[in-house]
C-alpha positions in Angstrom: 135.3 53.2 128.6 134.0 49.9 129.5 136.3 46.8 128.5 134.9 45.0 125.5 136.8 41.7 126.4 135.7 41.1 130.0 132.5 43.4 129.8 133.0 44.4 133.5 135.9 46.6 134.0 136.7 50.3 133.3 139.8 51.4 131.4 142.4 54.0 132.7 145.5 55.6 131.3 148.6 54.0 131.9 151.6 52.5 130.1 152.5 49.0 128.4 154.9 47.3 126.6 154.4 46.4 122.9 156.7 43.7 121.2 156.2 43.3 117.4 157.8 40.4 115.5 158.2 39.9 111.9 160.2 37.2 110.4 163.7 37.4 112.2 163.0 40.6 113.7 161.8 41.6 117.2 161.2 45.1 118.2 160.2 46.1 121.5 158.7 49.4 122.6 158.3 50.3 126.4 156.2 52.8 128.1 153.5 52.9 125.3 150.6 54.8 126.4 147.4 52.9 126.5 144.0 52.5 128.2 144.2 49.6 130.7 141.3 47.6 131.9 141.3 47.6 135.9 139.6 44.1 135.8 141.4 41.8 133.1 144.3 44.0 132.2 143.3 44.3 128.4 145.2 47.1 126.8 143.8 49.4 124.3 146.4 51.5 122.1 144.9 54.3 120.2 145.3 54.5 116.4 147.7 57.3 116.3 150.3 55.5 118.5 149.9 52.3 116.7 150.4 54.0 113.4 153.7 55.3 114.9 154.7 52.2 116.3 154.6 50.2 113.3 155.9 53.1 111.3 159.1 52.8 113.4 159.3 49.0 113.6 159.1 49.1 109.8 161.6 51.4 109.4 163.9 49.5 111.7 163.1 46.3 109.9 163.9 47.9 106.5 167.4 48.9 107.9 168.1 45.2 108.8 167.3 45.3 112.7 167.0 42.1 114.6 166.3 43.0 118.1 165.6 46.5 119.3 164.2 47.7 122.6 163.5 51.1 123.1 161.2 53.6 125.1 158.4 55.0 123.3 158.7 58.8 122.4 155.4 60.4 121.4 155.5 62.5 118.3 156.5 66.2 118.5 
């Protein structure tokens, strides 16, 4: 797909790191699948992956996690 940010690059599949912060909690997911622009580096994460990341982060925050770093695991 054409990058909507730079309007010049094309995206291709890769992985990225996503950091989510809320109040005193910081959650880092590594190896998250994304489409990445070959020109500007903008990353696009699909809605299913985003929903899973937010769900996992919310659960960790509810359990009192302050800092967590983990590899992303796709849904089974």
